[in-house]
C-alpha positions as CSV (number, residue, x, y, z in Angstrom):
1,M,-60.0,78.5,104.1
2,K,-62.5,79.0,101.4
3,P,-65.3,81.6,101.9
4,N,-68.8,80.1,102.4
5,R,-71.6,80.9,100.0
6,L,-73.0,83.8,102.2
7,E,-69.5,85.4,102.4
8,L,-69.0,85.1,98.6
9,K,-72.5,86.5,97.9
10,M,-71.8,89.5,100.2
11,K,-68.5,90.2,98.4
12,V,-69.9,89.7,94.8
13,W,-73.2,91.6,95.3
14,P,-71.8,95.1,95.7
15,A,-69.7,94.7,92.6
16,L,-72.6,93.2,90.6
17,S,-74.9,96.0,91.8
18,L,-72.4,98.6,90.7
19,L,-72.1,96.9,87.3
20,I,-75.9,96.8,86.8
21,A,-76.1,100.5,87.9
22,L,-73.5,101.5,85.4
23,Q,-75.2,99.6,82.6
24,M,-78.5,101.1,83.4
25,L,-76.9,104.6,83.4
26,A,-75.3,103.9,80.1
27,I,-78.6,102.7,78.6
28,K,-80.3,105.8,80.1
29,S,-77.6,108.1,78.7
30,Q,-77.7,106.4,75.3
31,A,-81.5,107.1,75.2
32,Q,-81.0,110.8,75.8
33,V,-78.8,111.6,72.8
34,P,-79.9,111.5,69.1
35,D,-79.7,108.1,67.5
36,C,-77.9,108.7,64.2
37,S,-76.7,105.2,63.5
38,S,-79.4,102.5,63.9
39,G,-81.7,103.9,61.2
40,T,-84.8,103.3,63.3
41,V,-85.9,106.7,64.6
42,M,-86.5,110.3,63.8
43,Y,-87.4,113.0,66.3
44,G,-90.3,115.3,66.9
45,V,-91.0,118.4,69.0
46,F,-94.4,118.4,70.7
47,N,-96.1,121.4,72.4
48,D,-98.4,121.6,75.3
49,V,-102.0,121.9,73.9
50,G,-102.8,124.6,76.4
51,G,-99.7,126.6,75.8
52,S,-99.7,128.0,79.3
53,G,-99.0,127.2,82.9
54,V,-95.9,126.9,85.0
55,N,-94.5,123.8,83.3
56,A,-92.4,124.0,80.1
57,P,-94.7,123.1,77.2
58,S,-92.2,121.7,74.6
59,E,-90.9,118.2,74.5
60,I,-88.5,116.3,72.2
61,R,-89.3,112.6,71.6
62,S,-88.2,109.9,69.3
63,I,-90.6,108.5,66.6
64,N,-90.1,105.0,65.2
65,Y,-89.9,105.2,61.4
66,L,-91.7,101.9,60.9
67,T,-94.4,102.0,63.5
68,G,-94.9,105.6,64.3
69,A,-94.4,104.8,68.0
70,I,-93.5,107.9,70.1
71,G,-90.8,107.5,72.7
72,A,-90.2,109.1,76.1
73,Q,-89.1,112.7,76.7
74,M,-85.5,113.3,75.5
75,G,-83.6,114.5,78.6
76,S,-86.4,113.2,80.7
77,T,-87.9,116.6,80.8
78,S,-89.8,119.3,78.9
79,Y,-88.2,122.6,77.8
80,M,-89.2,126.2,78.2
81,I,-89.3,127.6,74.7
82,R,-91.1,130.8,75.1
83,K,-91.0,134.6,74.6
84,R,-93.0,137.6,75.6
85,R,-93.1,141.3,74.6
86,T,-92.8,142.8,78.1
87,S,-92.8,141.5,81.6
88,S,-96.5,142.3,82.0
89,D,-97.5,140.4,78.8
90,P,-98.3,136.7,78.6
91,Y,-95.7,134.3,77.1
92,F,-95.9,132.9,73.6
93,Y,-95.2,129.2,74.2
94,G,-93.7,126.4,72.2
95,S,-91.6,125.8,69.1
96,S,-92.8,124.8,65.6
97,S,-89.3,124.1,64.3
98,L,-86.7,121.4,65.1
99,G,-83.3,120.5,63.7
100,V,-80.8,117.9,64.9
101,D,-77.0,118.0,64.3
102,F,-75.4,114.5,64.1
103,I,-71.9,116.1,64.6
104,T,-72.6,117.6,68.1
105,N,-75.7,115.4,69.1
106,R,-77.6,118.6,69.8
107,F,-81.1,119.7,68.9
108,Y,-82.1,123.2,67.7
109,L,-85.4,125.0,68.0
110,C,-86.8,128.5,67.3
111,T,-89.6,130.4,69.2
112,Q,-92.6,130.2,67.1
113,M,-94.3,133.5,68.0
114,G,-93.4,137.2,68.2
115,S,-93.9,138.4,64.6
116,G,-94.8,142.1,64.5
117,Y,-93.7,142.8,68.1
118,G,-90.2,144.0,67.4
119,M,-88.5,141.2,69.3
120,G,-87.4,138.6,66.7
121,K,-87.3,134.9,67.1
122,D,-84.9,133.2,69.6
123,I,-82.9,130.2,68.4
124,Y,-82.1,127.6,71.1
125,T,-79.9,124.6,71.3
126,I,-80.7,121.7,73.6
127,N,-78.2,119.1,75.0
128,T,-80.7,116.3,76.0
129,L,-77.9,114.3,77.7
130,T,-77.6,117.1,80.3
131,A,-81.1,118.5,79.8
132,T,-79.6,122.0,79.3
133,L,-81.0,124.8,77.1
134,T,-78.9,127.6,75.5
135,R,-80.2,130.6,73.5
136,I,-77.6,131.0,70.8
137,G,-79.1,133.9,68.9
138,T,-82.0,136.1,67.9
139,T,-83.1,136.8,64.3
140,P,-82.4,140.4,63.2
141,A,-85.1,143.1,63.2
142,S,-85.4,142.8,59.4
143,L,-87.0,139.4,59.8
144,D,-89.4,140.4,62.6
145,D,-92.5,140.4,60.5
146,Y,-92.0,136.8,59.4
147,H,-93.3,133.5,60.8
148,I,-90.4,131.1,61.0
149,V,-91.5,127.5,61.5
150,K,-89.3,125.5,59.1
151,M,-85.8,124.4,60.2
152,A,-83.2,121.7,59.4
153,V,-79.5,121.2,60.0
154,S,-77.4,120.3,56.9
155,P,-74.9,117.4,56.7
156,T,-72.1,120.0,57.3
157,G,-73.7,121.1,60.6
158,V,-75.1,124.4,59.5
159,G,-78.7,125.4,60.3
160,Y,-81.3,126.7,57.8
161,M,-84.8,128.1,58.2
162,I,-87.5,129.4,55.8
163,G,-89.9,132.1,56.8
164,V,-93.2,133.4,55.5
165,H,-94.4,137.0,55.8
166,R,-97.4,137.3,58.0
167,Q,-98.9,140.1,55.9
168,Q,-100.4,138.8,52.7
169,S,-100.2,142.3,51.3
170,A,-96.4,142.4,51.5
171,A,-94.3,142.3,48.3
172,G,-94.1,138.8,46.9
173,A,-90.4,139.2,45.9
174,T,-89.5,139.3,49.6
175,F,-92.1,137.0,51.0
176,N,-90.3,133.8,51.7
177,P,-86.7,134.2,53.0
178,L,-84.0,131.5,53.4
179,I,-82.0,132.0,56.5
180,R,-78.8,130.4,57.7
181,F,-77.4,130.2,61.2
182,T,-74.3,128.7,62.7
183,T,-74.8,126.0,65.3
184,C,-71.8,127.0,67.5
185,G,-70.3,123.5,67.9
186,G,-70.3,121.3,70.9
187,V,-70.0,124.0,73.6
188,P,-72.3,126.8,72.5
189,G,-72.5,130.1,74.4
190,L,-75.2,132.7,74.8
191,G,-75.6,134.6,71.5
192,C,-72.8,132.7,69.7
193,S,-74.7,132.1,66.4
194,T,-74.2,134.1,63.2
195,I,-77.7,134.5,61.6
196,E,-77.8,135.6,57.9
197,L,-80.5,136.2,55.3
198,L,-79.4,134.4,52.1
199,G,-82.1,135.6,49.8
200,Y,-85.8,134.8,48.9
201,L,-87.6,132.0,47.2
202,P,-89.1,132.7,43.8
203,D,-92.5,134.6,43.6
204,A,-93.9,132.2,41.0
205,P,-97.1,130.4,40.4
206,G,-97.5,127.7,43.2
207,M,-94.8,129.4,45.2
208,S,-96.2,132.9,45.7
209,K,-96.7,134.2,49.2
210,W,-98.9,131.9,51.3
211,D,-98.6,129.1,48.7
212,L,-95.6,128.3,50.9
213,F,-97.3,129.0,54.2
214,N,-96.4,126.0,56.4
215,G,-94.1,123.0,56.1
216,D,-90.6,121.8,56.9
217,L,-87.1,121.1,55.6
218,A,-84.7,118.2,55.2
219,F,-81.3,117.7,53.5
220,D,-79.8,114.8,51.4
221,N,-76.2,113.8,51.5
222,A,-75.2,116.2,48.7
223,G,-76.7,119.2,50.6
224,N,-79.8,119.5,48.4
225,L,-82.6,121.0,50.4
226,Y,-86.1,119.4,50.3
227,Y,-89.0,121.6,51.3
228,M,-92.5,120.0,51.9
229,S,-95.0,122.8,52.1
230,S,-98.7,123.3,52.5
231,A,-100.6,126.4,51.1
232,F,-103.0,128.5,53.1
233,G,-105.8,130.6,51.6
234,D,-109.4,131.6,51.3
235,V,-111.6,128.7,50.3
236,G,-115.3,129.7,50.0
237,G,-114.8,132.6,52.4
238,T,-113.0,130.5,55.0
239,N,-109.2,130.2,55.6
240,K,-108.1,126.7,55.0
241,Y,-104.9,124.7,54.2
242,T,-104.9,123.6,50.6
243,D,-102.2,122.1,48.4
244,A,-99.3,120.1,49.7
245,R,-96.2,120.0,47.5
246,L,-92.6,119.0,47.6
247,F,-89.9,121.4,46.3
248,R,-86.1,121.2,46.1
249,V,-83.4,123.8,46.3
250,N,-80.2,122.4,44.7
251,A,-77.1,122.6,46.8
252,G,-75.3,124.7,44.2
253,D,-78.1,127.3,44.3
254,I,-77.9,127.9,48.1
255,P,-75.9,131.1,48.4
256,A,-72.5,130.9,50.0
257,V,-72.8,134.5,51.3
258,A,-75.6,136.7,52.6
259,G,-77.8,138.4,50.0
260,T,-81.2,139.4,48.9
261,G,-81.5,137.8,45.5
262,V,-83.8,135.1,44.2
263,I,-82.9,131.6,45.1
264,P,-84.0,129.0,42.4
265,M,-86.4,126.3,43.6
266,T,-87.9,123.4,41.7
267,L,-91.4,121.9,42.2
268,L,-90.9,118.2,42.4
269,A,-94.4,116.8,43.0
270,D,-97.9,117.3,44.2
271,Y,-98.9,115.4,47.3
272,N,-102.6,115.2,46.9
273,M,-103.1,112.6,49.7
274,I,-102.2,115.2,52.3
275,D,-103.9,118.2,50.7
276,S,-106.1,120.2,53.1
277,T,-103.8,119.3,56.0
278,V,-101.2,121.5,57.7
279,V,-97.7,120.1,57.1
280,V,-95.9,120.5,60.4
281,G,-92.8,118.3,59.9
282,T,-90.6,116.6,57.4
283,A,-87.7,114.1,57.9
284,L,-85.7,111.6,55.8
285,D,-84.6,108.1,56.6
286,P,-81.4,106.4,55.5
287,S,-83.1,104.8,52.5
288,G,-84.3,108.1,51.2
289,S,-88.0,107.9,52.1
290,I,-89.6,111.1,53.3
291,Y,-91.8,111.3,56.3
292,V,-94.5,114.0,56.8
293,S,-96.4,114.9,60.0
294,T,-99.6,116.7,59.5
295,R,-102.7,118.0,61.4
296,R,-106.0,117.4,59.6
297,F,-108.6,119.9,60.9
298,N,-112.2,119.1,61.2
299,G,-113.5,122.5,60.2
300,P,-112.1,126.0,59.6
301,T,-108.6,126.6,61.0
302,N,-109.4,129.9,62.8
303,P,-110.4,129.5,65.6
304,N,-108.6,126.1,65.8
305,P,-111.1,123.2,65.7
306,P,-110.5,119.6,66.7
307,Y,-107.9,117.9,64.5
308,T,-106.4,114.5,63.8
309,A,-102.6,114.1,63.9
310,E,-101.3,112.1,61.0
311,L,-97.9,110.6,60.0
312,W,-97.1,109.7,56.4
313,R,-94.3,107.8,54.6
314,S,-93.5,108.5,51.0
315,S,-91.0,106.2,49.2
316,T,-92.2,107.2,45.7
317,L,-92.4,110.7,44.6
318,G,-95.9,112.1,44.7
319,S,-97.5,109.2,46.7
320,G,-97.6,108.2,50.4
321,T,-98.9,105.8,52.9
322,Q,-100.3,106.8,56.3
323,I,-98.6,105.2,59.3
324,I,-101.3,104.0,61.7
325,P,-101.5,104.2,64.7
326,Y,-99.8,107.6,65.4
327,T,-101.0,108.5,68.8
328,M,-100.1,111.7,70.6
329,P,-99.0,111.6,74.3
330,S,-101.7,113.1,76.5
331,G,-101.9,116.9,76.3
332,L,-99.4,117.3,73.4
333,T,-99.7,118.4,69.8
334,P,-97.2,117.7,67.0
335,A,-95.1,120.7,65.9
336,D,-92.1,119.5,63.8
337,L,-89.9,116.6,62.7
338,A,-86.2,116.2,62.3
339,S,-83.6,113.5,61.5
340,C,-79.9,113.1,61.4
341,Y,-79.7,111.0,58.3
342,F,-78.7,112.3,54.9
343,P,-79.4,109.7,52.2
344,V,-77.5,109.6,49.0
345,V,-80.7,108.8,47.0
346,V,-84.1,110.4,47.9
347,L,-87.5,108.8,47.0
348,D,-86.1,105.8,45.1
349,G,-83.9,108.0,42.9
350,I,-86.8,109.1,40.8
351,N,-85.5,111.8,38.5
352,I,-86.3,113.7,35.3
353,D,-83.0,114.9,33.9
354,L,-83.8,117.7,31.5
355,T,-81.2,119.2,29.2
356,G,-81.4,121.3,26.0
357,K,-79.8,123.9,23.8
358,Y,-80.6,126.2,20.9
359,F,-79.7,124.7,17.5
360,N,-80.5,125.8,14.0
361,G,-83.6,127.9,14.8
362,E,-85.2,125.8,17.5
363,N,-84.7,124.9,21.1
364,R,-84.0,121.2,21.3
365,L,-84.9,119.4,24.6
366,S,-84.0,116.0,25.9
367,W,-84.9,114.3,29.1
368,K,-84.0,111.1,30.8
369,V,-86.4,109.4,33.2
370,N,-84.9,107.2,35.8
371,N,-87.0,104.6,37.7
372,N,-90.2,106.3,36.7
373,N,-91.2,105.5,33.2
374,K,-93.7,102.8,34.2
375,G,-97.4,103.9,34.6
376,V,-96.9,107.3,32.9
377,Q,-99.8,108.6,31.0
378,R,-98.1,111.5,29.2
379,Y,-95.2,114.0,29.4
380,E,-96.1,117.6,29.2
381,V,-93.6,120.1,27.9
382,Q,-94.1,123.4,29.6
383,R,-92.5,126.8,28.7
384,S,-92.3,130.1,30.4
385,D,-91.4,133.4,28.6
386,D,-91.3,135.6,31.7
387,F,-88.4,134.4,33.9
388,S,-90.0,131.2,35.1
389,M,-93.1,132.8,36.4
390,N,-96.0,131.5,34.3
391,Y,-95.9,128.2,32.4
392,S,-98.0,126.9,29.5
393,T,-98.0,123.5,28.0
394,I,-96.7,123.7,24.5
395,G,-96.7,120.0,23.6
396,T,-97.2,116.5,24.9
397,V,-95.1,113.3,24.4
398,D,-96.6,109.9,24.8
399,P,-94.6,107.4,26.8
400,I,-92.8,104.5,25.1
401,N,-91.4,101.2,26.4
402,T,-93.5,101.6,29.5
403,D,-92.3,98.1,30.7
404,Q,-88.9,99.7,31.3
405,A,-88.1,102.0,34.2
406,N,-85.6,104.2,32.3
407,Q,-86.2,106.0,29.0
408,T,-85.0,109.1,27.0
409,Y,-87.4,111.5,25.2
410,T,-86.9,114.5,23.0
411,F,-88.9,117.6,21.9
412,N,-88.1,120.4,19.6
413,D,-89.6,123.9,20.1
414,P,-89.3,125.7,16.7
415,N,-91.2,128.9,17.6
416,Q,-88.3,130.8,18.9
417,D,-87.4,134.4,18.7
418,F,-83.9,135.6,19.0
419,G,-83.3,138.1,21.8
420,S,-85.2,136.2,24.5
421,K,-84.7,133.7,27.3
422,K,-86.9,130.7,27.5
423,F,-87.6,128.5,30.6
424,Y,-88.7,124.9,30.2
425,R,-89.8,122.1,32.5
426,I,-91.3,118.6,32.0
427,R,-94.5,117.6,33.9
428,E,-94.8,113.8,34.2
429,V,-98.5,112.8,34.6
430,Y,-99.5,109.3,35.8
431,S,-102.7,107.5,35.0
432,D,-103.7,107.6,38.7
433,G,-103.6,111.4,38.8
434,R,-100.1,111.8,40.3
435,S,-97.8,114.3,38.7
436,F,-94.3,115.6,39.2
437,Y,-91.8,117.9,37.5
438,S,-88.3,118.2,36.2
439,K,-85.9,121.0,37.1
440,V,-86.3,124.3,35.3
441,L,-84.0,124.6,32.3
442,Q,-83.1,128.0,30.9
443,I,-82.1,128.4,27.3
444,N,-80.7,131.8,26.3
445,N,-81.6,132.9,22.8
446,T,-80.0,136.4,23.2
447,E,-76.6,135.6,21.7
448,I,-75.8,137.1,18.3
449,I,-73.8,134.1,17.1
450,H,-74.2,130.4,17.6
451,F,-72.2,127.3,16.5
452,I,-74.3,125.1,14.3
453,N,-71.4,122.8,13.4
454,K,-68.0,123.1,15.1
455,P,-64.8,123.0,13.0
456,K,-64.3,119.8,11.1
457,P,-62.3,117.8,10.4
458,N,-60.4,118.4,13.7
459,P,-57.5,117.5,13.6
460,F,-57.2,119.0,10.1
461,I,-54.7,118.7,7.3
462,N,-55.4,121.3,4.6
463,E,-58.9,122.7,5.3
464,I,-61.7,123.0,7.8
465,N,-65.3,124.1,7.6
466,V,-67.6,125.5,10.2
467,A,-71.3,126.5,10.3
468,I,-72.6,129.3,12.5
469,E,-76.0,131.0,12.9
470,L,-76.4,134.8,13.2
471,L,-79.1,136.8,14.9
472,K,-79.0,139.3,12.0
473,A,-77.0,140.1,8.9
474,N,-73.5,141.2,10.1
475,P,-69.9,141.0,8.9
476,I,-68.0,137.9,10.2
477,Q,-64.3,138.1,11.2
478,L,-62.5,134.8,11.4
479,R,-59.0,134.6,13.0
480,I,-56.7,131.7,13.6
481,S,-53.7,132.1,16.0
482,D,-51.1,129.7,17.2
483,A,-50.2,128.6,20.7
484,S,-48.0,131.7,21.2
485,G,-50.8,134.1,20.2
486,R,-49.3,134.9,16.8
487,I,-52.0,135.5,14.2
488,A,-51.6,132.8,11.4
489,L,-54.7,133.7,9.3
490,Q,-57.5,136.3,9.1
491,K,-60.6,136.4,6.9
492,T,-63.7,138.5,6.6
493,Y,-67.1,137.2,5.4
494,T,-70.4,138.8,4.6
495,G,-72.7,137.3,7.2
496,I,-76.4,136.7,6.5
497,K,-79.1,136.2,9.0
498,G,-79.4,132.5,9.7
499,V,-77.0,129.8,8.8
500,N,-73.5,130.7,7.4
501,N,-71.2,127.9,6.2
502,L,-67.5,129.0,6.3
503,Y,-64.8,127.1,4.4
504,I,-61.1,127.7,5.1
505,N,-59.0,125.7,2.6
506,D,-55.6,127.4,2.6
507,L,-54.1,125.7,5.7
508,G,-51.6,123.4,4.1
509,N,-48.6,125.5,5.1
510,F,-49.5,125.5,8.8
511,K,-47.0,123.6,11.0
512,P,-48.4,120.7,13.0
513,G,-49.6,121.7,16.4
514,I,-52.4,123.5,18.4
515,Y,-54.3,126.6,17.0
516,F,-57.2,128.7,18.2
517,L,-60.1,129.7,16.0
518,E,-62.0,132.9,16.8
519,I,-65.2,133.9,15.0
520,T,-66.5,137.4,15.8
521,S,-69.8,139.1,14.7
522,G,-70.9,142.4,16.2
523,S,-69.9,142.4,19.9
524,E,-69.7,138.7,20.4
525,T,-66.9,136.2,19.8
526,I,-66.9,132.4,19.9
527,H,-63.8,130.2,20.3
528,E,-62.7,126.7,19.5
529,K,-59.4,124.8,19.7
530,I,-58.2,123.1,16.5
531,V,-55.2,120.9,15.8
532,K,-53.1,120.6,12.7
533,R,-52.1,117.0,12.0
């Protein structure tokens, strides 16, 4: 006997209800973990405007790349990111840093206050799927006097932060530390993180002290660190945020071990459209565009006046477009951005590839511009004689073939003294006022001896000739040895300051094979492999 409709409905409905409930739970769960695959959203931490009360004042929410739309609370709750000096003191509330790890689907934050109180900054991780908060570590006492509001997690799942000393009178050489912390994997425990000081950013013009006051970090696929910063200083007797700029620390310059040395950093571009705002967050999308959240104050920044929250997208180095609307949830203020995308190419792959070397009494520079030769007004060649601290423009080069995106340029700097190091960079200036920079190139002019022309012909039959340049007049010893280390020929020349042409024409009796040429003058030796045909 077949069941009637009512009986069938009664049997099917519980199963259908369970299926719907499971689907809704799956959708809800999916919305509570970072989205690192669709390419549609980044994340922001938002703080309670009041910064007090019984409710936790920090929330993590998604932000749509295209529209700036802000999503619901991650974990369906807010989080208690706070610290106080003693049990009788009020709490310092909220976080101004955020990182997200695509490996573990966890968020990371740091308490924003506490400098000068001997209590460090606490680093927390949040599992938004379970809405749980774990304190994984506290910065060491040596970093107590720093504000730490810049954070990102690298593509290898390691956390990084940049601090700024709260006392403008502190030594510039130790003003802006780069800090690394371990993220403890998928099941972190209390105090599990190893926190290390890696070194300090350069104390150089545009990077000195509060020139790097606020901002945020992001990584590309190769592990290069991008740092968007806003400066803070006295403007007409009032403290204001001023210049916004983008920097890069190359992956190879990030120390592998703890230390206190100088970490090289390159200025990439000025971002004039967001000058006079406080940069609070930075994130990258899969295509390599950079996003910047800011607060634009309507008056002096102390005490805090009303402000407008802004969100900017930059797809071309040095320029950006504001995303409108970007509307804050009621009672919240933007504090930081983070993403779990690590693009291979950042900002349309714009690049100025600067190379150079010393040759015959001058430093010869060459740079290739990729995707950014159009619209250029001029290229400025800038040189520093004091370890990359102060630059001056020593020449300009007019653009050529401006209808083409890629081009190569050269410049020779003949006014060189031996016994010195020179630092060069190229400033690319556009007709609309935008400008950005190449990496810094160091050329060492301290060597006593340089190759002008390497041995030729090579391979040789009966003779070779080689040209070298000497720092000063000095005897030259030339030696040729075979592959076993046996000396096959030795000669001594009277070296003069400048170019020396050396001819070796008694090589006819050498057996075919590989030989090694050594040329020594004073305390230095240069080597070259040569082959007898």
